[in-house]
C-alpha positions as a printed Julia matrix, in Angstrom:
597×3 Matrix{Float64}:
  -28.48  -23.63  -73.38
  -28.47  -25.79  -76.5
  -26.04  -28.2   -74.87
  -28.36  -28.54  -71.85
  -31.34  -29.23  -74.1
  -29.27  -31.82  -75.96
  -28.29  -33.39  -72.63
  -31.95  -33.61  -71.59
  -32.91  -35.24  -74.88
  -29.91  -37.53  -74.57
  -30.97  -38.68  -71.11
  -34.55  -39.13  -72.31
  -33.37  -41.22  -75.24
  -31.2   -43.34  -72.94
  -34.08  -43.98  -70.52
  -36.45  -44.95  -73.34
  -33.85  -47.23  -74.89
  -32.85  -48.9   -71.61
  -36.33  -49.25  -70.13
  -38.57  -49.53  -73.18
  -40.68  -52.41  -71.84
  -41.23  -50.75  -68.46
  -42.33  -47.47  -70.05
  -44.6   -49.43  -72.4
  -46.29  -50.98  -69.36
  -46.7   -47.53  -67.82
  -48.25  -46.19  -71.04
  -50.68  -49.12  -71.27
  -51.64  -48.7   -67.61
  -52.17  -44.96  -68.11
  -54.19  -45.41  -71.32
  -56.62  -47.9   -69.81
  -56.88  -45.91  -66.57
  -57.88  -42.89  -68.64
  -60.4   -45.04  -70.51
  -61.91  -45.95  -67.13
  -62.24  -42.32  -66.03
  -63.99  -41.48  -69.31
  -67.08  -43.31  -68.04
  -67.18  -42.71  -64.27
  -69.71  -44.43  -62.05
  -70.33  -47.22  -64.55
  -68.47  -50.53  -64.19
  -69.81  -52.82  -66.89
  -67.88  -55.73  -68.4
  -66.34  -53.45  -71.05
  -64.94  -51.1   -68.43
  -63.89  -54.07  -66.34
  -61.73  -55.17  -69.26
  -60.01  -51.76  -69.04
  -59.56  -52.22  -65.29
  -57.98  -55.66  -65.73
  -55.5   -54.39  -68.31
  -54.64  -51.42  -66.07
  -54.06  -53.7   -63.05
  -51.93  -56.22  -64.95
  -49.83  -53.54  -66.66
  -49.3   -51.76  -63.32
  -47.99  -55.06  -61.96
  -45.79  -55.29  -65.04
  -44.0   -52.01  -64.23
  -42.38  -53.32  -61.05
  -42.01  -56.9   -62.32
  -40.2   -55.92  -65.52
  -38.0   -53.46  -63.59
  -36.92  -56.34  -61.33
  -36.16  -58.5   -64.38
  -34.26  -55.59  -65.94
  -32.03  -55.38  -62.86
  -31.43  -59.14  -63.1
  -30.62  -58.93  -66.82
  -28.02  -56.24  -66.11
  -26.35  -58.77  -63.82
  -26.64  -61.98  -65.87
  -27.73  -60.86  -69.36
  -30.5   -62.78  -71.19
  -32.78  -59.73  -71.27
  -35.03  -61.04  -74.07
  -35.7   -64.35  -72.29
  -36.42  -62.6   -68.99
  -38.82  -60.16  -70.67
  -40.67  -63.03  -72.34
  -40.96  -64.8   -68.97
  -42.3   -61.59  -67.41
  -44.86  -61.04  -70.19
  -45.98  -64.69  -69.98
  -46.52  -64.3   -66.22
  -48.6   -61.13  -66.74
  -50.74  -62.92  -69.35
  -51.3   -65.74  -66.86
  -52.43  -63.25  -64.18
  -54.8   -61.61  -66.67
  -56.51  -64.93  -67.39
  -56.74  -65.73  -63.67
  -58.98  -62.67  -63.27
  -62.71  -63.16  -63.91
  -64.29  -62.26  -67.24
  -67.15  -60.31  -65.66
  -67.01  -57.5   -63.12
  -69.8   -59.13  -61.12
  -67.47  -61.99  -60.19
  -64.59  -59.71  -59.18
  -64.86  -60.26  -55.43
  -62.48  -59.48  -52.56
  -60.89  -62.9   -53.15
  -58.96  -61.4   -56.06
  -57.65  -58.63  -53.79
  -56.05  -61.38  -51.68
  -54.25  -62.48  -54.84
  -53.36  -59.13  -56.41
  -52.13  -57.24  -53.32
  -49.57  -59.96  -52.41
  -48.49  -60.11  -56.08
  -47.8   -56.36  -56.12
  -45.82  -56.7   -52.88
  -43.93  -59.69  -54.3
  -42.93  -57.78  -57.43
  -41.5   -54.95  -55.3
  -39.71  -57.36  -52.93
  -38.21  -59.04  -56.0
  -36.67  -55.71  -57.04
  -34.93  -55.52  -53.65
  -32.85  -58.71  -53.94
  -33.05  -60.26  -57.42
  -29.7   -58.84  -58.71
  -27.91  -60.23  -55.63
  -29.05  -63.85  -55.58
  -25.51  -65.13  -56.16
  -23.67  -62.19  -54.62
  -22.43  -61.95  -51.05
  -21.55  -58.26  -51.19
  -23.5   -56.99  -48.21
  -22.56  -53.33  -48.57
  -23.38  -53.23  -52.29
  -26.74  -54.83  -51.55
  -27.44  -52.15  -48.92
  -26.34  -49.28  -51.22
  -28.55  -50.63  -54.0
  -31.65  -50.65  -51.78
  -30.73  -47.36  -50.13
  -30.57  -45.67  -53.55
  -33.85  -47.28  -54.59
  -35.44  -45.98  -51.38
  -34.14  -42.44  -51.93
  -35.06  -42.46  -55.62
  -38.59  -43.62  -54.78
  -38.97  -40.77  -52.28
  -37.62  -38.21  -54.78
  -39.9   -39.61  -57.49
  -42.93  -39.09  -55.23
  -41.89  -35.47  -54.55
  -41.08  -34.65  -58.19
  -44.24  -36.33  -59.49
  -46.39  -34.54  -56.92
  -44.94  -31.14  -57.85
  -45.15  -31.83  -61.6
  -48.72  -33.15  -61.48
  -49.95  -30.4   -59.16
  -48.22  -27.73  -61.23
  -49.62  -28.92  -64.57
  -53.14  -29.27  -63.14
  -52.91  -25.75  -61.71
  -51.71  -24.44  -65.09
  -54.69  -26.06  -66.86
  -57.04  -24.6   -64.24
  -55.5   -21.15  -64.69
  -55.88  -21.26  -68.49
  -59.44  -22.51  -68.12
  -60.44  -19.71  -65.76
  -58.45  -16.85  -67.27
  -59.24  -17.49  -70.93
  -62.74  -19.03  -70.55
  -61.9   -22.24  -72.39
  -64.44  -24.22  -70.3
  -62.41  -27.42  -70.4
  -64.2   -30.7   -69.83
  -63.57  -31.82  -66.25
  -62.28  -35.14  -67.61
  -59.15  -33.35  -68.83
  -58.02  -33.04  -65.23
  -58.51  -36.77  -64.69
  -56.65  -37.59  -67.89
  -53.74  -35.34  -66.93
  -53.55  -36.74  -63.41
  -53.61  -40.35  -64.66
  -50.94  -39.76  -67.29
  -48.52  -37.84  -65.08
  -49.01  -39.97  -61.97
  -48.39  -43.2   -63.9
  -46.2   -42.47  -66.95
  -44.65  -39.36  -65.4
  -43.7   -41.09  -62.15
  -42.32  -44.14  -63.98
  -40.2   -41.94  -66.27
  -38.88  -39.8   -63.39
  -37.97  -42.89  -61.37
  -36.16  -44.42  -64.35
  -34.39  -41.11  -64.96
  -32.93  -41.32  -61.45
  -31.83  -44.9   -62.26
  -30.57  -44.0   -65.74
  -27.71  -46.5   -65.88
  -29.46  -49.05  -63.72
  -27.59  -51.46  -61.49
  -24.2   -49.8   -61.92
  -25.47  -46.44  -60.62
  -27.48  -48.0   -57.82
  -24.49  -49.91  -56.44
  -22.1   -46.95  -56.39
  -20.35  -46.04  -53.18
  -21.2   -42.82  -51.41
  -21.33  -41.16  -48.04
  -24.01  -42.33  -45.65
  -26.96  -39.92  -46.08
  -27.35  -37.81  -42.95
  -31.09  -37.56  -43.62
  -31.46  -41.35  -43.22
  -29.71  -41.28  -39.85
  -31.91  -38.37  -38.75
  -35.06  -40.09  -40.03
  -34.23  -43.31  -38.21
  -32.89  -41.82  -34.98
  -35.49  -39.1   -34.45
  -38.62  -40.43  -36.18
  -38.63  -44.22  -36.57
  -37.04  -45.14  -33.23
  -39.26  -42.8   -31.12
  -42.25  -44.23  -32.99
  -41.05  -47.73  -32.11
  -40.71  -46.8   -28.45
  -44.31  -45.51  -28.42
  -45.55  -48.76  -30.01
  -43.47  -50.82  -27.59
  -44.78  -49.02  -24.49
  -48.4   -49.44  -25.66
  -47.93  -53.12  -26.44
  -46.11  -53.97  -23.21
  -48.7   -52.16  -21.09
  -51.45  -53.98  -22.99
  -49.66  -57.29  -22.37
  -49.52  -56.47  -18.66
  -53.26  -55.68  -18.7
  -53.98  -59.07  -20.29
  -51.94  -60.9   -17.66
  -53.49  -58.97  -14.76
  -57.07  -59.47  -15.99
  -56.29  -62.95  -17.38
  -58.15  -62.26  -20.62
  -57.6   -63.06  -24.28
  -56.04  -60.33  -26.47
  -58.14  -58.37  -28.92
  -57.67  -59.11  -32.6
  -56.68  -55.52  -33.36
  -53.44  -55.93  -31.39
  -52.11  -58.1   -34.25
  -51.94  -55.09  -36.57
  -50.04  -52.98  -34.03
  -47.5   -55.75  -33.43
  -47.0   -56.16  -37.18
  -46.61  -52.38  -37.55
  -44.01  -52.33  -34.75
  -42.13  -55.23  -36.33
  -42.09  -53.78  -39.85
  -41.07  -50.29  -38.71
  -38.34  -51.82  -36.52
  -36.91  -53.97  -39.31
  -36.99  -50.96  -41.66
  -35.09  -48.88  -39.07
  -32.43  -51.6   -38.7
  -31.99  -51.86  -42.46
  -31.65  -48.09  -42.87
  -28.8   -47.78  -40.34
  -27.12  -51.11  -41.17
  -23.72  -49.66  -42.35
  -23.35  -47.68  -39.11
  -23.27  -50.94  -37.15
  -19.6   -51.42  -38.03
  -18.58  -48.02  -36.67
  -17.52  -48.14  -33.02
  -18.75  -44.59  -32.56
  -22.23  -45.73  -33.47
  -22.63  -48.26  -30.67
  -26.31  -47.29  -30.3
  -26.96  -48.93  -33.68
  -25.51  -52.26  -32.5
  -27.47  -52.1   -29.26
  -30.68  -51.19  -31.07
  -30.2   -53.91  -33.73
  -29.84  -56.68  -31.15
  -32.28  -55.33  -28.56
  -35.07  -54.97  -31.11
  -35.27  -58.7   -31.86
  -35.34  -59.55  -28.14
  -38.23  -57.11  -27.62
  -40.1   -59.04  -30.31
  -40.16  -62.32  -28.36
  -43.03  -61.52  -25.92
  -44.87  -59.64  -28.66
  -44.7   -62.61  -31.02
  -46.19  -64.8   -28.26
  -48.98  -62.21  -27.87
  -49.41  -62.13  -31.66
  -49.81  -65.91  -31.91
  -52.28  -65.87  -29.01
  -54.4   -63.19  -30.73
  -54.31  -64.99  -34.08
  -55.19  -68.45  -32.77
  -57.96  -67.02  -30.6
  -59.71  -65.94  -33.83
  -58.75  -68.99  -35.87
  -59.95  -71.48  -33.25
  -63.23  -69.61  -32.87
  -64.03  -68.68  -36.47
  -61.67  -70.73  -38.64
  -59.21  -69.6   -41.27
  -59.9   -66.86  -43.8
  -57.32  -65.45  -46.21
  -56.53  -62.39  -44.02
  -56.09  -64.57  -40.9
  -53.88  -66.94  -42.89
  -51.67  -64.06  -44.07
  -51.39  -62.63  -40.54
  -50.43  -66.08  -39.2
  -47.81  -66.51  -41.92
  -46.39  -63.05  -41.16
  -46.15  -64.06  -37.49
  -44.24  -67.21  -38.48
  -41.97  -65.13  -40.72
  -41.28  -62.66  -37.89
  -40.39  -65.58  -35.62
  -37.95  -66.96  -38.21
  -36.36  -63.54  -38.8
  -36.04  -62.86  -35.07
  -34.42  -66.24  -34.36
  -32.12  -65.84  -37.36
  -30.69  -62.51  -36.22
  -30.45  -63.63  -32.57
  -28.84  -67.03  -33.19
  -26.8   -66.66  -36.39
  -23.45  -64.89  -35.72
  -22.69  -63.98  -39.34
  -26.13  -62.82  -40.41
  -27.01  -60.98  -43.61
  -29.71  -58.38  -44.14
  -30.5   -60.02  -47.47
  -32.27  -62.7   -45.44
  -35.15  -60.27  -44.74
  -36.46  -59.75  -48.31
  -35.52  -63.25  -49.5
  -37.35  -64.98  -46.63
  -40.38  -62.7   -46.98
  -40.52  -63.44  -50.71
  -40.32  -67.2   -50.06
  -43.1   -67.03  -47.46
  -45.34  -65.0   -49.8
  -44.8   -67.44  -52.7
  -45.68  -70.29  -50.33
  -48.91  -68.5   -49.35
  -50.0   -68.02  -52.96
  -48.68  -71.03  -54.83
  -48.09  -74.0   -52.52
  -50.61  -76.73  -53.42
  -53.02  -77.66  -50.63
  -51.33  -75.31  -48.12
  -51.85  -71.97  -49.91
  -54.09  -69.28  -48.4
  -57.08  -70.0   -50.62
  -57.11  -73.8   -50.15
  -56.69  -73.52  -46.38
  -59.44  -70.88  -46.08
  -61.87  -72.94  -48.18
  -61.3   -76.15  -46.22
  -61.52  -74.32  -42.91
  -64.81  -72.58  -43.69
  -66.27  -75.79  -45.11
  -65.43  -77.5   -41.81
  -66.85  -74.56  -39.83
  -70.1   -74.77  -41.81
  -70.46  -78.52  -41.32
  -69.64  -78.19  -37.62
  -72.34  -75.51  -37.2
  -74.94  -77.6   -39.05
  -74.15  -80.73  -37.01
  -73.93  -78.88  -33.71
  -77.47  -77.51  -34.17
  -78.87  -80.73  -35.7
  -79.76  -79.03  -38.97
  -78.74  -81.93  -41.22
  -81.13  -84.67  -42.29
  -79.91  -87.21  -44.84
  -77.05  -84.89  -45.71
  -79.28  -81.88  -46.45
  -80.2   -78.83  -44.37
  -83.62  -79.07  -42.74
  -84.92  -75.5   -42.99
  -88.0   -76.25  -40.83
  -86.04  -76.96  -37.65
  -86.1   -74.48  -34.81
  -82.92  -72.4   -34.96
  -81.6   -69.17  -33.47
  -81.21  -66.1   -35.65
  -77.45  -65.94  -35.0
  -77.07  -69.48  -36.39
  -79.12  -68.58  -39.48
  -76.89  -65.57  -40.02
  -73.74  -67.68  -39.59
  -74.91  -70.37  -42.04
  -75.86  -67.76  -44.64
  -72.52  -66.01  -44.2
  -70.6   -69.26  -44.71
  -72.59  -70.04  -47.88
  -71.77  -66.59  -49.24
  -68.07  -66.99  -48.36
  -67.8   -70.34  -50.15
  -69.9   -69.21  -53.14
  -67.48  -66.33  -53.74
  -64.71  -68.92  -53.92
  -66.52  -71.15  -56.44
  -67.2   -73.98  -53.99
  -70.63  -74.79  -55.45
  -69.83  -78.5   -55.65
  -69.42  -78.59  -51.88
  -72.6   -76.57  -51.25
  -74.86  -78.34  -53.75
  -75.48  -81.55  -51.73
  -76.48  -79.52  -48.66
  -79.63  -77.99  -50.21
  -82.52  -79.0   -52.45
  -82.33  -78.58  -56.22
  -84.68  -75.61  -56.01
  -82.51  -73.73  -53.52
  -79.37  -74.69  -55.41
  -80.89  -73.22  -58.58
  -81.52  -69.96  -56.69
  -77.92  -69.95  -55.48
  -76.58  -70.64  -58.97
  -78.69  -67.82  -60.37
  -77.35  -65.41  -57.75
  -73.76  -66.45  -58.51
  -74.27  -66.05  -62.27
  -75.61  -62.54  -61.63
  -72.69  -61.77  -59.33
  -75.15  -61.25  -56.46
  -73.37  -63.04  -53.62
  -75.58  -61.39  -51.01
  -78.4   -63.18  -52.81
  -76.73  -66.49  -51.92
  -76.82  -65.53  -48.24
  -80.43  -64.36  -48.48
  -81.49  -67.52  -50.35
  -80.3   -69.58  -47.4
  -81.62  -67.29  -44.66
  -85.11  -66.8   -46.1
  -85.79  -70.56  -46.29
  -85.45  -71.04  -42.53
  -89.06  -71.0   -41.31
  -88.66  -71.48  -37.56
  -86.26  -68.74  -36.46
  -86.07  -67.74  -32.8
  -84.41  -64.66  -31.37
  -81.15  -65.03  -29.5
  -81.21  -64.99  -25.73
  -82.01  -61.44  -24.53
  -79.33  -61.7   -21.86
  -76.7   -61.5   -24.56
  -77.62  -57.95  -25.46
  -79.86  -56.9   -22.54
  -82.83  -56.75  -24.89
  -81.07  -54.43  -27.33
  -81.78  -55.26  -30.95
  -80.42  -53.85  -34.19
  -81.5   -55.15  -37.59
  -80.53  -53.4   -40.82
  -82.16  -53.93  -44.21
  -80.28  -52.81  -47.33
  -81.67  -52.79  -50.86
  -79.51  -54.75  -53.27
  -80.92  -53.09  -56.37
  -81.04  -49.37  -57.06
  -83.0   -49.87  -60.31
  -86.79  -49.35  -60.32
  -89.28  -49.22  -63.17
  -90.92  -45.77  -63.04
  -92.77  -45.92  -66.36
  -96.17  -46.28  -64.67
  -95.64  -43.27  -62.39
  -96.32  -39.62  -63.12
  -94.22  -37.84  -60.5
  -90.88  -38.48  -58.82
  -89.62  -36.56  -55.78
  -86.35  -36.81  -53.88
  -86.67  -36.39  -50.11
  -83.52  -35.4   -48.22
  -84.96  -34.11  -44.94
  -86.99  -36.93  -43.51
  -88.11  -34.91  -40.47
  -90.31  -32.8   -42.74
  -90.13  -32.78  -46.52
  -92.95  -31.16  -48.48
  -93.75  -31.42  -52.2
  -96.53  -30.03  -54.37
  -98.12  -31.49  -57.5
 -101.48  -30.95  -59.25
 -102.54  -28.52  -56.49
 -101.81  -31.24  -53.9
  -99.39  -31.06  -50.97
  -97.46  -34.14  -49.94
  -95.5   -34.22  -46.69
  -93.16  -36.96  -45.47
  -92.25  -36.88  -41.76
  -90.0   -39.66  -40.48
  -87.78  -39.29  -37.45
  -86.91  -41.4   -34.43
  -84.82  -39.64  -31.82
  -86.1   -41.88  -29.02
  -88.96  -44.27  -28.27
  -91.14  -41.38  -27.07
  -90.05  -38.98  -29.79
  -90.73  -40.8   -33.05
  -92.87  -40.03  -36.07
  -93.64  -42.06  -39.21
  -96.24  -40.05  -41.12
  -97.14  -39.54  -44.75
  -99.66  -36.75  -45.35
 -101.47  -35.9   -48.58
 -103.43  -32.67  -48.2
 -105.57  -33.28  -45.07
 -105.23  -37.07  -44.91
 -102.42  -38.58  -42.83
 -101.34  -42.21  -42.65
  -99.01  -43.81  -40.11
  -96.16  -45.7   -41.78
  -95.0   -47.56  -38.66
  -97.12  -50.7   -39.38
  -95.55  -50.78  -42.85
  -92.04  -50.63  -41.36
  -93.0   -53.44  -38.98
  -94.19  -55.5   -41.94
  -90.88  -54.94  -43.76
  -88.93  -56.35  -40.81
  -91.38  -59.11  -39.89
  -89.47  -61.77  -41.79
  -86.0   -60.63  -40.68
  -85.51  -61.2   -36.96
  -81.76  -61.81  -36.8
  -79.32  -59.05  -35.92
  -76.94  -57.41  -38.36
  -77.32  -56.41  -41.99
  -79.53  -58.24  -44.48
  -79.58  -57.54  -48.2
  -83.08  -57.59  -49.74
  -84.08  -57.38  -53.38
  -86.13  -54.18  -52.97
  -86.95  -51.92  -50.05
  -90.1   -49.83  -50.43
  -93.49  -48.96  -48.94
  -96.6   -48.47  -51.09
  -99.62  -46.52  -49.79
 -102.94  -45.63  -51.39
 -104.21  -42.19  -50.32
 -107.3   -40.92  -52.1
 -106.93  -41.49  -55.81
 -103.12  -41.55  -55.68
 -100.74  -44.45  -55.19
  -97.53  -43.4   -53.45
  -94.39  -45.55  -53.45
  -91.47  -44.66  -51.13
  -88.09  -46.2   -52.03
  -85.35  -46.66  -49.4
  -81.7   -47.74  -49.58
  -81.24  -48.62  -45.9
  -83.52  -48.89  -42.87
  -82.41  -49.81  -39.36
  -84.72  -51.3   -36.73
  -83.6   -50.62  -33.15
  -84.92  -51.83  -29.8
  -83.38  -50.03  -26.82
  -84.42  -52.65  -24.26
  -86.51  -55.77  -23.63
  -89.68  -53.78  -22.9
  -89.25  -50.98  -25.42
  -90.99  -50.58  -28.78
  -88.83  -50.76  -31.89
  -87.7   -47.59  -33.64
  -86.95  -47.26  -37.34
  -84.06  -45.14  -38.62
  -83.65  -44.18  -42.27
  -79.96  -44.64  -43.06
  -80.28  -43.5   -46.68
  -79.01  -40.02  -47.52
  -82.23  -39.55  -49.46
  -85.36  -41.47  -50.43
  -87.37  -41.33  -53.63
  -91.14  -40.91  -53.78
  -93.1   -42.06  -56.83
  -96.72  -40.98  -57.39
  -99.38  -42.09  -59.85
């Protein structure tokens, strides 16, 4: 027993000694994640600092593990660690200082970086090595160890949380609920990192060791991945036939299914790679070659779907990434079809190179291309509808609501990407000041609204486009309201009929709209009832274009008797079911608040 305990401590000591920097990153990530959970529902700049540290340190776990594998091959561990830390510091300073400016643009940077750090792990120790089988064993062991880590971490975390819950309930400790969050964060981050490193105790040497081909991998590939591929393939080929028969353009969603088919197929080929040399496993050779030939028509379909969207709407970062993945798939397919002595190392190395190109290549990276494309799209829209006069937008010109929505959307897109210098000459100083104020406050919907609200001659789109159907949604940007002047506050959850009492008064709110003939918009105080429909009409009077519009505040104020009643909404939807029908108003909020004074 003592010897086993000593062995456990010995392994623990070895892991800490060998992977000190990686475990440090895991501890930092866990600490700042716990700090975030200590103040849930509140993301101020202080908490955003915690989030940034957690994100960067999480990236550091995989990055420093990759550099550790490289150092075990070439040495120079200190230099590699310093390079890794310097890169993480650079990423930290690329992130915005304030949470308000943390837009989806940063997701398009961070998600590829996380993928890059994991791809780097897959090939970095083999840059100058041509040992195909060792490369495969290394990645196979990483794959198995990752799976085992997920299982062990899940059991450990679930077991510890259940133990805490049992102690809490059986001994009446009344633990703070945050303890569960703290435990989950620590075990899922530090625990999983430690378990994974325990499986890779000696690092590269253990991961390269020879061993029998795992039967479970063959079973997983033969009976799960390949049948899944066949299902994808049948769906995609039938859809391709439908497109040819109907002579129509493919839907954008097909791109994701083709990418899923391609990725699952390449994974299946990599998993069974050693069996390709066994004559008894001829199905592996057939599958490996046939797969890339099945990709050819699908890649054509993929390019068609991508360019349909790009030519119509221009580049955005997601469309750029999908296009680059399509190009990468084409290169990989041609490589394995045309090159006789191919190597599976080409897959991660080429994907890494393509991803670095997308993020770092000057002028041609995803962000530069998306910015230029949307700038061109905006200018084309303005010129096409004659909205420019002396280089500035003329907001008094007659324009359709769909065009107003498109122009506002483009302004918001470019504002999120700090393209104010491009936008500034297009508007007056007054409007530009409004836009700058919205950007400073992190209110990018305010940029869109600032543009849309200044158009004074908006016409509805042609009814034939939607057969008279209309849907306009208003959403309140702010959930903060000054209630100091009010005496009572009520929360209404059942809009069909919610009743409240105060000072011997009865207040009833009845709002429902099942159909044009079955709608009600009443507010009743004692025996006096007012119809709220004219107030809803007034709210939507200025907003005639379809889709969602963010507004500063969304409320109705009514005076009944000696009381002033203010009803606060989060979302309201205006719907017209046909060209001759009256509009209906749907409350999309889960609840509304009623203030009375």
